[in-house]
C-alpha positions as CSV (number, residue, x, y, z in Angstrom):
1,M,-64.7,85.6,18.2
2,L,-64.3,87.1,21.9
3,E,-61.8,85.2,23.8
4,Y,-59.2,83.6,21.5
5,P,-57.9,87.3,20.4
6,L,-57.5,87.9,24.5
7,F,-55.0,85.2,24.1
8,A,-52.4,87.2,22.1
9,R,-53.1,90.0,25.1
10,V,-52.2,87.9,28.2
11,G,-48.4,88.1,28.6
12,R,-45.7,85.4,27.8
13,D,-44.9,85.2,31.6
14,E,-49.2,84.9,32.8
15,F,-50.3,82.6,29.6
16,L,-49.8,79.3,31.1
17,A,-51.7,80.0,34.4
18,Y,-54.1,82.1,32.1
19,H,-54.6,79.0,29.4
20,A,-54.5,76.3,32.3
21,F,-57.9,78.6,33.7
22,H,-59.4,78.7,30.5
23,N,-59.0,74.7,30.4
24,R,-60.6,74.0,33.7
25,T,-63.8,75.7,32.9
26,L,-64.4,74.1,29.2
27,P,-66.2,71.2,30.5
28,F,-68.6,73.4,32.3
29,L,-69.1,76.5,29.8
30,V,-67.9,75.0,26.5
31,I,-68.1,71.0,26.3
32,L,-71.4,70.3,28.2
33,P,-73.4,72.9,26.3
34,S,-72.1,71.6,23.0
35,L,-73.0,68.1,23.5
36,L,-76.4,69.3,25.0
37,A,-76.7,70.8,21.6
38,L,-75.9,67.7,19.9
39,V,-78.2,65.2,21.8
40,S,-80.9,67.7,21.6
41,A,-80.3,68.1,17.5
42,V,-80.7,64.0,17.7
43,L,-83.8,64.0,19.7
44,L,-85.3,66.6,17.3
45,L,-84.9,64.2,14.3
46,W,-87.9,62.1,16.5
47,I,-89.8,64.8,18.2
48,R,-90.1,67.3,15.6
49,P,-93.1,69.3,14.5
50,A,-94.5,67.8,11.3
51,S,-94.2,71.3,9.8
52,V,-90.9,71.0,10.3
53,P,-89.1,69.5,7.7
54,L,-86.7,66.4,8.4
55,W,-83.7,67.9,6.0
56,S,-83.7,71.0,8.3
57,A,-83.3,68.4,11.7
58,V,-80.9,66.7,9.7
59,L,-78.8,69.3,8.9
60,V,-78.7,70.5,12.4
61,V,-77.5,67.6,13.5
62,V,-74.6,67.7,10.9
63,L,-73.7,71.3,11.6
64,D,-73.5,70.3,15.3
65,L,-71.0,67.5,14.2
66,A,-69.1,69.4,12.1
67,V,-68.3,72.2,15.1
68,L,-67.2,69.1,17.0
69,I,-64.9,67.6,14.2
70,S,-63.4,71.0,14.0
71,T,-62.9,71.0,17.7
72,A,-61.4,67.5,17.8
73,A,-59.0,67.8,14.6
74,W,-58.3,71.3,14.5
75,Q,-58.9,73.6,17.5
76,A,-57.8,71.2,20.8
77,P,-54.5,70.1,19.1
78,L,-53.7,73.7,19.1
79,H,-55.0,73.8,22.7
80,E,-52.5,71.2,23.2
81,K,-49.6,73.3,21.5
82,L,-50.0,75.9,24.0
83,D,-50.4,73.8,26.9
84,R,-46.8,72.2,26.2
85,K,-45.1,75.6,24.4
86,G,-47.1,78.3,26.4
87,F,-47.1,81.6,24.4
88,S,-47.3,81.6,20.8
89,T,-48.6,84.2,18.5
90,E,-48.6,82.1,15.7
91,V,-50.5,79.1,17.1
92,I,-52.8,81.9,18.7
93,D,-53.4,83.8,15.3
94,T,-54.0,80.1,13.6
95,L,-56.8,79.6,16.8
96,V,-58.2,82.7,16.1
97,K,-58.5,82.1,12.5
98,S,-59.3,78.6,12.6
99,N,-62.5,79.3,15.2
100,W,-64.0,81.1,12.4
101,I,-65.3,78.0,10.9
102,R,-66.9,77.1,13.8
103,T,-68.3,80.8,14.4
104,A,-70.0,80.4,10.8
105,L,-71.0,76.8,11.8
106,W,-73.0,77.8,15.1
107,T,-74.5,80.7,13.2
108,I,-75.7,79.1,10.1
109,N,-77.1,76.3,13.1
110,A,-79.1,79.0,15.2
111,L,-80.4,81.0,11.7
112,L,-81.5,77.1,10.7
113,L,-83.2,77.0,14.3
114,L,-84.3,80.0,14.6
115,G,-86.4,79.3,11.2
116,M,-87.6,76.0,12.4
117,T,-89.1,77.4,15.0
118,A,-90.4,80.2,13.2
119,T,-92.0,77.3,11.0
120,A,-93.3,75.4,13.8
121,L,-95.1,78.3,15.4
122,L,-96.6,79.9,12.6
123,A,-98.1,76.3,11.4
124,A,-99.7,76.3,15.2
125,R,-101.6,79.3,14.9
């Protein structure tokens, strides 16, 4: 939502260096947290409080997997195009638009996790 639109504001001459820096930060700022979220979601299947329905824990895993699939199938190839071709308004626009899929998945996931937390806390009272 914030970062990809900025790609279009980077000058053509500076874009490859900017995108290379973006790629170097991915392991720690994006990939690791995404993998930790997936591992946590899978663990939740076994250690969820009894008050939290199994379907909600399964849905969290499915949503996390959907984010990873979207990333691997759609966003990663677009980043590879930017690495090869450099600045491309068309590719950047597609990246921005396709990222809304992940944004929606992350938002649904966050709301679901918030609801699960509220359910567990209320049941613990």
